[in-house]
N, CA and C of each residue as an Amber inpcrd file, in Angstrom:
protein
   345
  48.8130000  67.3990000  74.9440000  49.2300000  66.4430000  75.9330000
  48.0490000  65.5510000  76.3040000  48.2600000  64.2710000  76.2810000
  47.1980000  63.3190000  76.5700000  46.9010000  63.2760000  78.0660000
  45.6430000  63.0420000  78.3610000  45.2240000  62.9250000  79.7520000
  45.5620000  61.5360000  80.2580000  46.2960000  61.4440000  81.3360000
  46.6430000  60.1690000  81.9510000  45.7360000  59.9690000  83.1520000
  44.9730000  58.8790000  83.1210000  44.0500000  58.6150000  84.2160000
  44.7840000  58.0220000  85.4040000  44.4210000  58.4650000  86.5920000
  44.9970000  57.8380000  87.7930000  44.5500000  56.3790000  87.8960000
  45.2660000  55.6220000  88.6870000  44.9900000  54.1840000  88.8140000
  43.5780000  53.9200000  89.3380000  43.1130000  54.7200000  90.2960000
  41.7850000  54.4760000  90.8510000  40.7020000  54.7210000  89.8130000
  40.9140000  55.6930000  88.8980000  39.9270000  55.9390000  87.8430000
  39.8880000  54.7750000  86.8640000  41.0570000  54.2690000  86.4910000
  41.0970000  53.1190000  85.5790000  40.4190000  51.9050000  86.2110000
  40.6950000  51.6700000  87.4940000  40.0880000  50.5350000  88.1970000
  38.5770000  50.7050000  88.2670000  38.1100000  51.9200000  88.6140000
  36.6680000  52.1760000  88.6750000  36.0270000  51.9730000  87.3130000
  36.6760000  52.4770000  86.2630000  36.1310000  52.3370000  84.9190000
  36.0280000  50.8750000  84.5100000  37.0390000  50.0790000  84.8370000
  36.9920000  48.6470000  84.5120000  35.8700000  47.9470000  85.2750000
  35.7730000  48.2070000  86.5760000  34.7350000  47.5560000  87.3840000
  33.3530000  47.9790000  86.9060000  33.1650000  49.2720000  86.6650000
  31.8700000  49.7680000  86.1960000  31.5160000  49.1760000  84.8360000
  32.4810000  49.1430000  83.9080000  32.2240000  48.6010000  82.5720000
  31.8380000  47.1330000  82.6400000  32.5780000  46.3510000  83.4230000
  32.2540000  44.9320000  83.5390000  30.9110000  44.7200000  84.2270000
  30.5890000  45.5500000  85.2060000  29.2960000  45.4250000  85.8850000
  28.1500000  45.6780000  84.9190000  28.2640000  46.7410000  84.1190000
  27.2200000  47.0570000  83.1450000  27.1370000  45.9570000  82.0880000
  28.2860000  45.5020000  81.6050000  28.3090000  44.4690000  80.5770000
  27.7040000  43.1620000  81.0850000  28.0590000  42.7480000  82.2860000
  27.5110000  41.5110000  82.8520000  26.0110000  41.6630000  83.1150000
  25.6170000  42.8170000  83.6450000  24.1880000  43.0490000  83.8930000
  23.3700000  43.0200000  82.6170000  23.8730000  43.6840000  81.5680000
  23.1530000  43.6760000  80.2970000  23.1210000  42.2760000  79.7010000
  24.2350000  41.5610000  79.8080000  24.2750000  40.1940000  79.2840000
  23.3110000  39.2760000  80.0070000  23.2400000  39.4050000  81.3380000
  22.2980000  38.5780000  82.0960000  20.8490000  38.9190000  81.7520000
  20.5690000  40.2180000  81.5800000  19.2140000  40.6190000  81.1950000
  18.8380000  40.0720000  79.8310000  19.7690000  40.1520000  78.8740000
  19.5060000  39.6200000  77.5380000  19.3190000  38.1090000  77.5900000
  20.1740000  37.4360000  78.3450000  20.0700000  35.9790000  78.4600000
  18.7440000  35.5840000  79.0970000  18.3300000  36.3120000  80.1310000
  17.0530000  36.0270000  80.7780000  15.8980000  36.1710000  79.7940000
  15.8930000  37.2550000  79.0150000  14.8050000  37.4630000  78.0510000
  14.8420000  36.4060000  76.9530000  16.0230000  36.0250000  76.5150000
  16.1390000  34.9960000  75.4870000  15.6260000  33.6540000  76.0160000
  15.9990000  33.2930000  77.2380000  15.5240000  32.0410000  77.8240000
  14.0090000  32.0870000  78.0480000  13.4970000  33.2420000  78.4830000
  12.0590000  33.4030000  78.6610000  11.3450000  33.2050000  77.3340000
  11.8980000  33.7630000  76.2660000  11.3010000  33.6010000  74.9420000
  11.3350000  32.1370000  74.5080000  12.4790000  31.4700000  74.6860000
  12.5830000  30.0720000  74.2750000  11.6230000  29.1840000  75.0590000
  11.5220000  29.3860000  76.3720000  10.5920000  28.5930000  77.1700000
   9.1440000  28.8900000  76.7820000   8.8450000  30.1420000  76.4240000
   7.4840000  30.4900000  75.9880000   7.1500000  29.8170000  74.6680000
   8.1100000  29.7430000  73.7610000   7.8840000  29.0680000  72.4890000
   7.6580000  27.5760000  72.7190000   8.4670000  26.9830000  73.6000000
   8.3200000  25.5560000  73.8970000   6.9530000  25.2780000  74.5040000
   6.4780000  26.1390000  75.4080000   5.1770000  25.9470000  76.0580000
   4.0120000  26.3750000  75.1700000   4.3050000  27.0950000  74.0760000
   3.2360000  27.5680000  73.2000000   2.5920000  28.8500000  73.7030000
   3.2700000  29.6070000  74.5630000   2.7290000  30.8360000  75.1530000
   3.5720000  32.0320000  74.6750000   3.6160000  32.2350000  73.3530000
   4.4790000  33.2560000  72.7710000   3.9880000  34.6630000  73.1160000
   2.6810000  34.8410000  73.2400000   2.1350000  36.1780000  73.5080000
   2.6660000  36.7550000  74.8150000   2.8190000  35.9000000  75.8270000
   3.2960000  36.3710000  77.1260000   4.7180000  36.9070000  77.0560000
   5.5420000  36.3510000  76.1940000   6.9350000  36.7840000  76.0780000
   7.0470000  38.1670000  75.4480000   6.0210000  38.5770000  74.6950000
   6.1220000  39.8550000  73.9840000   5.3120000  40.9820000  74.5970000
   4.3690000  40.6890000  75.4560000   3.4550000  41.7350000  75.9350000
   4.1740000  42.7800000  76.7910000   5.0490000  42.3780000  77.6960000
   5.7220000  43.3450000  78.5680000   6.6870000  44.2320000  77.7820000
   7.5660000  43.6860000  76.9140000   8.4420000  44.5810000  76.1530000
   7.6800000  45.5210000  75.2220000   6.6230000  45.0240000  74.5920000
   5.8630000  45.8710000  73.6690000   5.1900000  47.0090000  74.4260000
   4.5900000  46.7240000  75.5560000   3.9510000  47.7720000  76.3620000
   5.0020000  48.7740000  76.8460000   6.1590000  48.2850000  77.2420000
   7.2300000  49.1710000  77.6990000   7.6930000  50.0800000  76.5680000
   7.9780000  49.5130000  75.4020000   8.4550000  50.3190000  74.2750000
   7.4010000  51.3130000  73.8090000   6.1380000  50.8990000  73.7940000
   5.0770000  51.8260000  73.3900000   4.9190000  52.9650000  74.3830000
   5.0160000  52.6780000  75.6800000   4.8790000  53.7520000  76.6630000
   6.0490000  54.7370000  76.5600000   7.2460000  54.2440000  76.3130000
   8.3950000  55.1420000  76.1230000   8.2060000  55.9700000  74.8600000
   7.7590000  55.3400000  73.7780000   7.5380000  56.0680000  72.5190000
   6.4610000  57.1360000  72.6850000   5.3920000  56.8080000  73.4070000
   4.3350000  57.8000000  73.6480000   4.8760000  58.9530000  74.4840000
   5.7130000  58.6510000  75.4610000   6.3190000  59.7160000  76.2770000
   7.1660000  60.6500000  75.4380000   8.0280000  60.0960000  74.5730000
   8.8560000  60.9400000  73.7090000   7.9920000  61.7500000  72.7480000
   6.9090000  61.1440000  72.2250000   6.0200000  61.8820000  71.3320000
   5.3450000  63.0330000  72.0600000   4.9450000  62.8120000  73.3080000
   4.3200000  63.8920000  74.0740000   5.3070000  65.0280000  74.3560000
   6.5620000  64.6830000  74.6240000   7.5760000  65.7240000  74.8130000
   7.7770000  66.5030000  73.5150000   7.8410000  65.7950000  72.3870000
   7.9690000  66.4690000  71.0920000   6.7770000  67.3780000  70.8290000
   5.5660000  66.8770000  71.0940000   4.3630000  67.6810000  70.8840000
   4.3630000  68.9170000  71.7740000   4.7960000  68.7720000  73.0190000
   4.8740000  69.9040000  73.9460000   5.8440000  70.9650000  73.4300000
   7.0290000  70.5290000  72.9650000   7.9970000  71.5080000  72.4460000
   7.4890000  72.1490000  71.1650000   6.7700000  71.3950000  70.3530000
   6.2070000  71.9510000  69.1210000   5.1690000  73.0190000  69.4370000
   4.2990000  72.7300000  70.3920000   3.2600000  73.6960000  70.7610000
   3.8290000  74.9190000  71.4750000   4.9560000  74.7780000  72.1520000
   5.5900000  75.9190000  72.8230000   6.3680000  76.7970000  71.8460000
   6.5180000  76.3460000  70.6010000   7.1650000  77.1630000  69.5820000
   8.6710000  77.0280000  69.5150000   9.2120000  75.9360000  69.9840000
  10.6560000  75.7720000  69.9790000  11.2270000  75.5500000  68.5870000
  10.3930000  75.2390000  67.6110000  10.8850000  74.9620000  66.2610000
  10.5210000  76.0570000  65.2650000  10.0200000  77.1790000  65.7510000
   9.6290000  78.2510000  64.8290000  10.8230000  78.9030000  64.1640000
  11.8430000  79.2360000  64.9410000  13.0220000  79.8960000  64.3830000
  14.2630000  79.1380000  64.8510000  14.6380000  78.1330000  64.0820000
  15.7670000  77.3020000  64.4890000  17.1010000  77.9520000  64.1700000
  17.1020000  79.0220000  63.3900000  18.3450000  79.7090000  63.0350000
  18.7590000  80.7520000  64.0740000  17.8260000  81.2550000  64.8580000
  18.1130000  82.3430000  65.7930000  19.1700000  81.9830000  66.8380000
  19.1580000  80.8070000  67.4510000  20.1750000  80.5090000  68.4690000
  21.6020000  80.5850000  67.9250000  21.7850000  80.2300000  66.6730000
  23.1160000  80.2920000  66.0680000  23.6130000  81.7370000  66.0350000
  22.7530000  82.6590000  65.6200000  23.1590000  84.0580000  65.5430000
  23.3180000  84.6840000  66.9270000  22.4730000  84.2630000  67.8670000
  22.6220000  84.7580000  69.2410000  23.9520000  84.3130000  69.8370000
  24.3530000  83.0810000  69.5570000  25.6270000  82.5770000  70.0580000
  26.7900000  83.3670000  69.4610000  26.7250000  83.6390000  68.1530000
  27.7900000  84.4150000  67.5220000  27.8620000  85.8340000  68.0860000
  26.7050000  86.4320000  68.3460000  26.6740000  87.7700000  68.9280000
  27.2570000  87.7630000  70.3360000  26.9290000  86.7520000  71.1320000
  27.4900000  86.6460000  72.4780000  29.0070000  86.4470000  72.4220000
  29.4780000  85.6930000  71.4570000  30.9220000  85.4950000  71.3240000
  31.6220000  86.7980000  70.9370000  30.9980000  87.5830000  70.0510000
  31.5780000  88.8710000  69.6680000  31.6690000  89.7970000  70.8770000
  30.5890000  89.8540000  71.6810000  30.6080000  90.7000000  72.8770000
  31.6550000  90.2260000  73.8810000  31.7780000  88.9290000  74.0420000
  32.7740000  88.3860000  74.9510000  34.1810000  88.7230000  74.4840000
  34.4240000  88.6410000  73.1840000  35.7350000  89.0100000  72.6420000
  36.0470000  90.4790000  72.9140000  35.0500000  91.3390000  72.7500000
  35.2660000  92.7600000  73.0240000  35.5630000  92.9920000  74.5090000
  34.8120000  92.3360000  75.3760000  35.0510000  92.4900000  76.8110000
  36.4200000  91.9500000  77.2010000  36.8080000  90.8390000  76.6270000
  38.1100000  90.2520000  76.9280000  39.2260000  91.1630000  76.4350000
  39.0570000  91.7220000  75.2410000  40.0720000  92.6260000  74.7070000
  40.2000000  93.8620000  75.5920000  39.0730000  94.4160000  76.0350000
  39.1260000  95.5690000  76.9230000  39.8180000  95.2050000  78.2360000
  39.5320000  94.0430000  78.7700000  40.1800000  93.6060000  80.0030000
  41.6760000  93.4390000  79.7720000  42.0610000  92.8930000  78.6410000
  43.4710000  92.6520000  78.3250000  44.2210000  93.9890000  78.2240000
  43.6090000  94.9740000  77.5570000  44.2610000  96.2760000  77.3930000
  44.4450000  96.9900000  78.7270000  43.4970000  96.8140000  79.6550000
  43.6580000  97.4870000  80.9440000  44.7650000  96.8390000  81.7670000
  45.0270000  95.5700000  81.5480000  46.0770000  94.8850000  82.2970000
  47.4510000  95.0890000  81.6610000  47.5110000  94.9700000  80.3560000
  48.7730000  95.0900000  79.6350000  48.5980000  96.0480000  78.4520000
  48.7010000  97.3410000  78.6760000  48.4180000  98.3210000  77.6250000
  49.4300000  98.2940000  76.4750000  50.6060000  97.7330000  76.6760000
  51.5960000  97.7270000  75.6000000  51.2770000  96.7100000  74.5020000
  50.3750000  95.7410000  74.7990000  50.0080000  94.7580000  73.7760000
  48.9430000  95.3450000  72.8780000  48.8770000  94.8360000  71.6590000
  47.8430000  95.3030000  70.7350000  47.4080000  94.1320000  69.8670000
  46.1890000  94.2280000  69.3610000  45.6830000  93.2360000  68.4470000
  45.9390000  93.7070000  67.0420000  46.4580000  92.8270000  66.1920000
  46.6600000  93.2000000  64.7890000  45.3670000  93.0940000  64.0010000
  44.5040000  92.2130000  64.4090000  43.2180000  92.0630000  63.7120000
  42.1610000  91.6980000  64.7480000  40.9170000  91.7070000  64.2990000
  39.8070000  91.3560000  65.1960000  39.9330000  89.9010000  65.6510000
  40.3020000  89.0400000  64.7240000  40.4660000  87.6190000  65.0390000
  41.9520000  87.3250000  65.0720000  42.4830000  86.9420000  66.2170000
  43.9240000  86.7870000  66.3620000  44.4180000  85.4160000  65.9250000
  43.5800000  84.6090000  65.3220000  44.0170000  83.2810000  64.8660000
  44.7670000  83.3810000  63.6080000
């Protein structure tokens, strides 16, 4: 069954989407006009220094986070979480089956996986 959004959610989503779209468009237009005026004035370096510094600082931040996770050993055994998740699911299935049998003892499982 499909989820039907209430009217207020649809209205909020439309207003929010248009606000983000208009804001992004105005920001892009401002940067484009700034670039064009800088080219006309012959001051191209000024148009690029702030975005380049911003992008480099963000890239350095992400690299430092990656380096921190690497040094903490988060990438040593990338297969272990998969097996831990499967083990937790097996235990949960056993607990659920035990709970089910205590509530309705006449039911039974034909196999371990009821799918």
